[in-house]
Residue, then its C-alpha position, 0 to 999 in steps of 0.5 A: t813786817p807784813e807777816e807780823i801784822k798778819t799774825i797779830f791780826y789773825t791772833a786778834l780775830y781768834h781772841s775776839m771769838i772766844a767769848p761768850y761761851t756755850f752754856s747749854d747741852v746738846d739737847g738744849r738743856y741749861r741751868g738758868f739764873d733761877k737755878q732750875i734746869h731749862k730746855e730750849e731746842g734749836i737755840t744755843n744758850y750763852t754765858v760770859f758776857s763781859l759787857w762793860d768791855t765788849f759792847r764797845t767793839a767785840n759785839p759790833l764785830n760779831t754783827i759783821l763776822q758772826a751775825d748768825l750767832v747774834p740772835g742766840m746771844i740776845h735770846s740768852m740775855l732775854n732768858q736771864y731777864r725771864e729767870y732773874g728779872l733783869l738783863p745781864v750786866w756781867p753773867l758768869w756760869g748762870s749767875e749774875t756777878n754785877c761786876m762793873i757798871g752800866y746796863h750794857s746789854i742794851p747797846v748790844i741789843a740795840d745795835a743788832y736790832l737797828k742793823g736789821i739782824q733777824g730773829i730778835d724778839m723785840e716785843s719781849i726784850y723792849p720791856a726788859m730794856l726799860k726795866s734795867a734803865m728804870q730800876n731804883d738801884f746802882g745809882i739809877q734812882y739818883l739819875k732819875e732825880f738829879n739827871y746825874v749821879p751825885f758823888d755824895k749819893d753813890n760811888k763811881s758817880v761820873s762813870k755811871t752818869l756817862e755810861y748810863a747816858f749812852d745806854d739811854w741814847c740806845i734805848a731812845q733809838v730803839a723806842n724811835k724805831l718802835g714808834k714809842e714817842e714818849d719813851y724816845h723823848y724821855f731817854m733822849n733827854r736822859s742821854q744829855s745827862y753827861k753835860n751835868v758833870f762837865d766842869k768848865e773850870f777844868n774842861l773835864m768831867n768831874g764829880k758833882s754833889s747833890e747840891g750841884k757843887f763840883r768836887r774840890p779839890f779835883d785831881p783829874v789823874y787820880s784813879t783807884y779801885g777804891p771809892s772814887d768818881f770813876i771806875e778803872g780810870n780817871s777824869w782824863q780817860y773818861s772825859f771823852f766818853v760821849p759816843h752818842d753826841i760828839p758834837g755836843l761834847i765838842e761844844l762843851f769843850g769850846g769848839k773843834d780847836a779846843f777839843a782837838n787840843k784837849l785830845e792832844e794833851l791827853f796823849t802827850r801829857q806827862t804824869s808822875k802817877v803811873d805807878s799809882k794807877p790800878q793795874d787795869v789802867s795800862g798801855l799808857i800813852g800820856e793819860y790815854a790807856q789802850g790797856n783798858e776800855p774807856s779809852h778805846h774810841v778816843s783816838y778816832l775823835f780827832n776826825y770830828a774836829g777836822r784833824a783826821w791826820k791826828s787820828q791816823y798818827w795816834l792809831n798807828r802809834i797804838k797799833t805798832t807799839l802796843y800790839s805785837d806777835t809775842p807772848e806779851g802782845l797785848c798791853g792789857n787784859e784781853d777782856c773776853g775779846q775786846m782788846s783784840a776786836w779793837y785791833v781787828f777793826s783798827a787794822l781794817g781801817f774803820y771802827p764803831v766809835n758809837p757802837a750802836s749807830g751803824n756807822y764805822d769811823l775811818g782810821t788808818p789801815s794796817i793791811v794791804k787787802a782784806s775781804f769779808k762777806i756779810g751780805a750777798k757780795p764780798f766787802v773788800v778793803e784795800a790800802e794802796n801804797l801802804s808801808k811802815e812809813n806810809f800810814y797817812v791817808q791821802k784819799v778814800e774811795l768807796n766803789n770807785e767814788i771819792l768818799d767825802r766823809n770820815f765814816i762808812t755805814h753797816k748798810e754799805l758793808l752789807n751791800g758789798g763793794i770796795l773800800k780803797f785807802y790811798m796811803g802816803k808819808e805826809p799827813l793830809k792837813k785839810 
């Protein structure tokens, strides 16, 4: 019911704002990563950045709803670099846990900077970004050598290759804006490394050895907390993680139809290995796992293959079956607000598939009307004729003009206006 949806939405909004945590006293003192007491007046120091999770959706949501807090969060990341030598991976109470993979403070910083949020010391942070991306650890040394992470050299090799590729794209965008042309080309080249772990025999991402041979035998549904080519997921769940170059990914799959069919298979295939999956791989629809982060953008990818109605179908299915206003209202770990931030965006009807692009891909709204203000004027989302049955989008207008694209921009949110969805019972297959 609309009341249940409202409860789920506001609960999700609350959850999305719990982390990061304030980690400084009223006088500005805090305990640094060097275990010394530091003092900064007029700025809040933060901890508990669950970045492997939150870079995808929770941090972009902050740039809309809590933009005034974002510079302090990024300054806290800079403090860690100054005290510890590297930007955060997963900091907890003044210590780096190095839990999970990637250097995902970089997309958070890039997103805020590229959106024009003021108060970010890019002159100090850019060298920190380079240091994280060029260190000789965590498989990055092999990425520099092979342009992918080989499975015989490092653990979680495919997940690392894919996530580093996206992070590197983010550095490239910042470098481009700063006029650092050499860095731009270097990191854009590295951002294409995802192509090196695409196994055309299976049309899925697969581990590759330092000799250039794909892993055989290959089980695309296998996942484990132990040594493997993927972290908290399997090949099916990771094969669509190229948010920075979806046209390039579609080309690998053999075109839009082949790509859309593979996506559909992800959602509909039956697996006998549900019980053997790590507990974080939950909220399953086929091999799609809403209960863990690598899948979170995937339902929107049908948009890129000319099948927006498929995105709308699966989004509606996820929102209505895997979120509820009960004690079991989430299908997986909240992960410091990421699980709920996904719902906030998706209920509004748009989502940051590439969380550092400044674009929000359209889905299907769950709320008749919502309004928020990040610029001088409010931005309003309306859904005419929305009901339980009417979840297919018939047309979309932005400021009374028909929108002939499947995304809106952050700049359009800043400018204010009205995004209006016209809903119906039948899918619009064109």
